[in-house]
C-alpha positions as CSV (number, residue, x, y, z in Angstrom):
1,M,-8.7,6.8,-23.8
2,T,-9.5,7.1,-20.3
3,R,-12.3,5.7,-18.0
4,Q,-13.6,4.8,-14.7
5,L,-12.3,1.7,-13.1
6,K,-12.5,0.4,-9.4
7,Y,-8.7,0.0,-8.0
8,F,-9.5,-4.5,-8.3
9,E,-10.1,-4.2,-11.8
10,A,-6.9,-2.1,-12.4
11,L,-5.0,-4.8,-11.1
12,R,-6.8,-7.0,-13.1
13,E,-6.0,-5.0,-16.7
14,A,-2.4,-4.8,-15.1
15,Q,-1.8,-8.0,-15.0
16,D,-3.9,-8.5,-17.8
17,V,-1.7,-6.2,-19.9
18,C,1.5,-8.0,-18.8
19,L,0.2,-11.6,-19.6
20,E,-0.5,-10.3,-23.1
21,R,3.0,-8.7,-23.6
22,D,5.3,-10.8,-22.7
23,D,5.2,-14.6,-22.3
24,D,7.7,-14.8,-19.9
25,V,4.9,-13.1,-17.3
26,Y,2.7,-16.1,-15.6
27,L,0.5,-15.6,-12.8
28,M,0.4,-17.9,-9.7
29,G,-1.0,-18.3,-5.8
30,L,-3.5,-19.5,-3.8
31,G,-7.1,-19.1,-5.1
32,V,-5.7,-17.1,-8.6
33,P,-7.7,-19.2,-10.5
34,G,-10.5,-19.4,-8.4
35,P,-14.3,-17.9,-9.0
36,T,-13.7,-15.1,-6.3
37,G,-10.3,-14.7,-8.4
38,I,-8.6,-13.0,-5.3
39,F,-11.2,-10.0,-4.8
40,G,-11.4,-9.9,-8.7
41,T,-8.1,-9.4,-9.3
42,T,-7.5,-12.3,-11.4
43,T,-10.8,-13.5,-12.4
44,G,-11.4,-14.0,-15.6
45,L,-7.8,-14.2,-16.9
46,V,-6.9,-18.3,-15.9
47,E,-10.0,-18.6,-19.2
48,K,-8.2,-16.3,-21.3
49,Y,-4.3,-17.3,-21.0
50,G,-4.9,-21.2,-19.4
51,T,-3.6,-23.2,-16.5
52,D,0.0,-23.2,-17.3
53,R,0.0,-19.3,-17.1
54,V,-2.3,-18.5,-14.3
55,I,-1.4,-21.3,-11.7
56,E,-3.5,-22.6,-8.8
57,T,-0.9,-23.4,-6.2
58,P,-1.6,-26.2,-3.1
59,S,-1.4,-24.1,0.3
60,A,2.6,-23.9,0.6
61,E,3.3,-20.5,0.2
62,N,7.4,-21.3,0.7
63,G,7.5,-23.8,-1.6
64,F,5.3,-21.7,-4.4
65,T,7.7,-18.7,-4.0
66,G,10.8,-21.0,-4.2
67,V,9.1,-22.2,-7.6
68,A,8.8,-18.6,-8.6
69,L,11.9,-17.7,-7.8
70,G,13.7,-20.3,-9.7
71,T,11.6,-19.3,-12.7
72,A,13.1,-15.5,-12.4
73,I,16.3,-16.5,-12.2
74,M,15.9,-18.3,-15.2
75,G,14.3,-15.2,-17.5
76,Q,10.9,-15.2,-16.5
77,R,8.8,-12.8,-14.8
78,P,6.3,-14.5,-12.3
79,I,3.8,-12.5,-10.2
80,V,2.9,-13.9,-6.9
81,V,-0.1,-13.5,-5.1
82,H,-0.5,-14.0,-1.3
83,M,-3.6,-13.1,-0.6
84,R,-2.8,-12.4,3.2
85,V,0.3,-10.5,4.1
86,D,0.2,-13.3,6.9
87,F,0.1,-15.9,5.1
88,A,3.6,-14.9,3.0
89,L,5.3,-14.8,6.2
90,L,5.6,-18.7,5.3
91,S,8.0,-17.1,2.2
92,I,10.0,-15.2,4.2
93,E,13.1,-17.6,3.4
94,P,13.4,-17.8,-0.2
95,L,12.0,-14.2,-0.6
96,V,14.1,-12.4,2.1
97,N,16.9,-14.6,1.9
98,Q,17.3,-15.2,-1.6
99,A,15.5,-13.2,-4.0
100,A,16.3,-9.8,-2.0
101,K,20.1,-10.5,-2.3
102,W,20.5,-12.7,-5.7
103,H,21.4,-9.5,-7.4
104,Y,24.1,-8.4,-5.3
105,M,25.9,-11.8,-4.2
106,Y,26.7,-12.5,-8.2
107,G,27.6,-9.2,-8.9
108,G,25.1,-7.6,-10.9
109,K,25.2,-10.5,-13.5
110,M,22.0,-12.3,-12.3
111,K,18.6,-10.9,-11.1
112,A,15.3,-11.7,-9.9
113,P,12.4,-10.0,-11.7
114,M,9.5,-11.1,-9.7
115,V,6.3,-9.5,-8.2
116,I,5.1,-10.7,-5.1
117,R,1.4,-9.0,-4.5
118,M,0.4,-9.0,-0.8
119,I,-3.2,-8.0,0.7
120,I,-2.7,-6.2,3.9
121,G,-5.4,-4.2,6.2
122,R,-8.5,-5.1,8.3
123,G,-11.4,-6.3,7.2
124,W,-14.7,-7.3,8.9
125,G,-13.6,-8.8,11.7
126,Q,-10.5,-10.6,10.3
127,G,-8.2,-9.9,13.9
128,P,-4.4,-10.6,14.5
129,Q,-4.1,-13.7,12.3
130,H,-5.2,-12.2,8.9
131,S,-5.6,-8.4,8.9
132,Q,-1.9,-7.1,9.9
133,A,0.1,-4.4,8.0
134,L,3.5,-5.6,7.9
135,H,5.1,-3.5,5.0
136,S,7.7,-2.0,7.1
137,W,8.8,-5.3,7.8
138,F,9.6,-5.5,3.7
139,A,10.9,-2.2,3.9
140,H,13.8,-3.0,6.1
141,V,15.1,-5.7,3.4
142,P,17.9,-4.7,1.6
143,G,17.1,-5.5,-2.8
144,L,13.3,-5.7,-2.4
145,K,11.4,-2.6,-3.9
146,V,8.4,-1.9,-1.9
147,V,5.5,-0.1,-3.1
148,M,2.0,0.5,-1.8
149,P,-0.3,2.4,-5.0
150,T,-3.4,3.9,-3.2
151,T,-5.6,4.9,-6.8
152,P,-6.8,2.8,-9.4
153,Y,-4.3,4.5,-11.9
154,D,-1.2,4.0,-9.8
155,A,-2.6,0.3,-9.3
156,K,-2.4,-0.2,-12.9
157,G,0.5,1.8,-13.8
158,M,2.7,0.6,-10.9
159,M,1.9,-2.8,-11.1
160,I,2.9,-3.1,-14.7
161,A,6.2,-1.2,-14.0
162,A,6.6,-3.8,-11.1
163,V,6.3,-6.6,-13.7
164,E,8.9,-4.9,-16.1
165,D,11.3,-4.0,-13.3
166,D,14.4,-6.3,-12.4
167,A,14.3,-6.5,-8.7
168,P,12.0,-8.3,-6.9
169,V,9.2,-5.8,-5.7
170,V,6.5,-6.3,-3.1
171,V,3.1,-4.4,-3.8
172,L,1.2,-4.3,-1.1
173,E,-2.5,-3.9,-1.4
174,H,-5.1,-2.3,1.5
175,R,-8.3,-4.2,1.0
176,W,-10.2,-1.5,1.6
177,L,-9.4,0.3,-1.7
178,Y,-10.6,-3.0,-4.0
179,G,-13.8,-0.7,-4.3
180,I,-12.7,2.9,-5.1
181,S,-12.7,4.7,-8.4
182,G,-10.9,6.6,-10.3
183,D,-9.6,7.5,-14.2
184,V,-7.5,4.6,-15.3
185,P,-6.0,4.8,-19.3
186,E,-6.3,2.0,-21.4
187,G,-3.4,-0.2,-22.8
188,H,0.0,-0.1,-21.4
189,Y,1.5,2.8,-19.0
190,T,3.8,2.5,-16.2
191,V,3.9,4.8,-12.8
192,P,7.3,5.2,-11.3
193,L,8.1,3.0,-8.6
194,D,10.2,5.9,-7.0
195,K,8.2,9.2,-6.6
196,A,5.6,10.5,-3.9
197,A,2.3,12.0,-5.8
198,V,0.9,15.4,-4.1
199,R,-2.7,14.6,-4.0
200,R,-4.0,17.7,-2.6
201,T,-1.9,21.0,-2.2
202,G,-1.8,23.5,0.8
203,K,0.0,26.0,2.7
204,D,-0.4,25.4,6.6
205,I,0.5,21.7,7.1
206,T,1.9,18.4,5.2
207,I,0.2,15.2,5.8
208,A,2.1,12.2,4.5
209,G,0.3,9.2,4.5
210,V,0.8,5.3,2.4
211,S,-1.9,3.7,1.4
212,F,-6.0,4.3,2.7
213,M,-4.5,6.4,4.9
214,V,-4.0,9.0,1.6
215,I,-7.7,8.7,1.6
216,E,-8.2,9.5,5.2
217,A,-5.4,12.5,4.7
218,L,-7.6,13.7,2.2
219,R,-10.6,13.5,4.2
220,A,-9.2,15.2,6.9
221,A,-8.0,17.9,4.9
222,D,-11.7,18.7,3.8
223,M,-12.4,19.0,7.5
224,L,-9.9,21.3,8.6
225,A,-10.6,23.4,5.4
226,D,-14.0,24.3,6.8
227,M,-11.5,25.2,10.1
228,G,-9.3,27.5,8.3
229,I,-6.5,25.3,7.9
230,D,-5.2,24.5,4.2
231,A,-3.5,21.3,4.4
232,E,-1.2,19.5,1.8
233,V,-1.6,15.7,1.0
234,I,1.5,13.7,-0.2
235,D,0.8,9.8,-0.8
236,L,4.2,8.3,-0.5
237,R,3.6,5.4,-2.7
238,N,7.1,3.8,-2.0
239,L,8.5,2.6,1.2
240,T,12.1,1.6,0.2
241,E,13.2,4.4,-2.5
242,L,11.3,7.4,-0.5
243,D,11.1,10.7,-2.1
244,E,12.8,12.9,-0.1
245,D,12.5,16.0,-2.4
246,T,8.5,16.1,-2.3
247,V,8.7,15.7,1.5
248,L,10.8,18.1,2.2
249,N,9.9,20.7,0.1
250,S,6.6,20.9,1.3
251,V,7.2,20.6,4.9
252,K,9.8,23.5,4.3
253,K,6.4,25.7,2.6
254,T,3.8,24.4,5.5
255,G,6.4,24.3,8.5
256,A,4.6,21.5,10.2
257,L,4.2,17.9,9.8
258,M,1.9,15.0,10.1
259,V,2.8,11.1,8.9
260,A,-0.5,9.0,8.6
261,D,0.0,4.9,8.3
262,T,-1.8,1.9,8.8
263,D,0.8,0.2,10.4
264,H,1.9,0.0,14.2
265,L,4.0,3.4,15.1
266,P,6.8,1.8,16.4
267,Y,9.9,1.4,14.1
268,G,7.7,2.3,11.0
269,V,7.1,4.1,8.0
270,T,6.1,7.4,10.1
271,S,9.0,7.2,12.5
272,E,11.7,7.3,8.9
273,V,10.1,9.9,7.6
274,I,9.7,12.3,10.5
275,S,13.5,11.5,10.8
276,I,14.5,12.6,7.7
277,V,12.7,15.6,8.4
278,A,14.3,16.3,11.6
279,E,17.8,15.7,10.5
280,K,17.4,17.6,6.8
281,A,14.6,20.2,7.4
282,H,14.3,20.4,11.2
283,G,14.7,24.2,10.9
284,A,11.9,24.3,8.6
285,L,9.4,22.9,11.4
286,K,7.2,25.3,13.2
287,H,5.1,22.6,15.6
288,A,6.8,19.3,16.9
289,P,5.8,16.6,14.6
290,K,3.2,14.3,14.7
291,K,2.0,10.6,14.0
292,I,-0.7,8.7,13.3
293,G,-1.0,4.5,13.4
294,L,-2.2,2.0,15.3
295,P,-1.4,0.8,18.6
296,F,1.4,-2.0,19.4
297,A,-1.3,-4.2,19.8
298,P,-1.9,-7.2,17.7
299,S,-5.4,-6.5,15.8
300,P,-8.5,-7.3,17.3
301,T,-11.5,-9.0,16.0
302,S,-14.7,-7.6,18.1
303,P,-16.2,-4.2,17.2
304,A,-15.9,-2.8,20.4
305,L,-12.0,-3.1,20.4
306,A,-12.0,-2.3,16.6
307,D,-13.4,1.2,17.0
308,N,-11.0,2.3,19.5
309,F,-8.1,0.4,17.8
310,Y,-8.1,2.1,14.0
311,P,-7.4,6.2,12.8
312,T,-10.0,7.7,10.8
313,A,-10.0,11.3,9.5
314,R,-11.0,12.4,12.7
315,T,-8.3,11.4,13.9
316,L,-5.8,13.2,11.9
317,V,-7.8,16.0,12.5
318,Q,-7.8,16.0,16.3
319,G,-4.0,15.7,15.7
320,V,-3.7,18.7,14.0
321,M,-6.1,20.7,16.5
322,E,-3.4,19.2,18.9
323,M,-0.7,20.5,16.8
324,F,-1.7,24.1,16.3
325,G,-3.6,24.5,20.1
326,I,-6.6,24.4,18.4
327,D,-9.8,23.6,21.7
328,Q,-10.9,20.5,20.8
329,S,-14.8,21.5,21.9
330,K,-14.6,23.1,18.0
331,L,-13.7,19.6,16.8
332,P,-16.5,19.1,13.8
333,P,-19.1,16.2,13.9
334,D,-17.8,12.9,12.8
335,I,-18.5,12.3,9.1
336,D,-17.7,8.7,9.2
337,N,-21.2,6.7,8.8
338,R,-19.3,3.3,8.9
339,V,-21.4,0.6,10.9
340,W,-17.8,0.2,13.0
341,R,-14.4,0.8,11.7
342,D,-13.4,-2.4,11.0
343,Q,-16.2,-1.7,7.9
344,P,-15.6,0.7,5.3
345,D,-19.2,0.8,4.2
346,P,-22.4,-1.5,4.8
347,T,-21.9,-3.0,1.7
348,F,-18.5,-4.6,2.9
349,T,-19.7,-7.7,4.6
350,G,-16.9,-10.2,4.4
351,P,-15.8,-12.7,5.2
352,Y,-12.8,-11.1,3.3
C-alpha cells in the first residue's frame, strides 16, 4: 500500500524497518534519541527499540564513528548519523582511512557494512561552518558508496538498500528536502544504489542534477516549457557509481546538457558528468554544456549575500537561454516567493 509521506518520515520509517528486521542493526549519533530526533528522522525509535539500539553519543565524532566501524567488522550493521556534514569531518580517519579500505585490504574476506547519514545544504543562515555540501569529497574515496536520494520514495528505499549493502554507504540528505511529500509504499522495499532516474522526459535539453537541485530543475523545466523548450530532468542519485548510460542516452537524444549541483563548481559532480559526456558523446552535443552550482567561496550567513550565492530554478532557466541564444529580456517572471534564498518557505524558521 502506498501513502503520502514527507521525506523525513520516509527516512524514519526506513530505519524502523531495518531495526525491526535485523537485530544487528543499530542507530547512533549526537541527538539521535533526543526530542527533535534529527529533524524528525529518528523520533520514536528509542521508545520502540531501547537505548541499546538507539544510542546517544557524546560530541566525539571520530570516536563513535570508530566504534561503529569496530562493530561493523564484527558483524553488526550500524547507522551513524552526523547532524551536519561539517561535523562528519572529525570522523574522516575511521571512515576514509579504515572503513573504505577494509574490504580491499583483506582480499574481500572482511567487510564493513555501515551507513553514515550526513545532512548537507543551507538553511536559515547556518553559514560557512554549518551548511557546506561536501559530497564530492566523499565521492573521491574508493571503497565508499555515496548516494543522495531526492524523493521520499527514494529516501526510504535507498536507505534500506544502504543498510543491507555490505559496503560502507554515505547517505547525504539536503535539509530542504525534509518537508517534501511523495508516495511511499508500506513495509520493506529497496531502490538500487547505482541507477539514475528520469524525473521528466524531454527532447531539447538534458538537465542532470543531484539532491535539491533536481527539485529546482523540475521547476525550471516547467518555466522552460512555457518558452517552448522541452527539458528532460535526470536525478543522478549516486555519485560513486554514476549511471552513465542514462545520462548518455538522454544527451544523444537532446543534444544539450546542463548539470546542476548544490556544491561548489570546481572539481565536483558537474565537472565529472560533463567530462563523461565530452569523452563518450561529444558528437551529440549541439551546444557547449553548462554547469550550475555554488561560487567558490564559503557559504554566507547574511541574507544579502545568500540571495546572490544560491542558484534557483530561475538561474537554470537563464543558463538554458544563454545556451540557446535566447534574448534575456524574455526571461519569465521569478516564480520564487521565498523571503530569501536561504529559507525554502516562511514556515522554515530555524534554528536548524
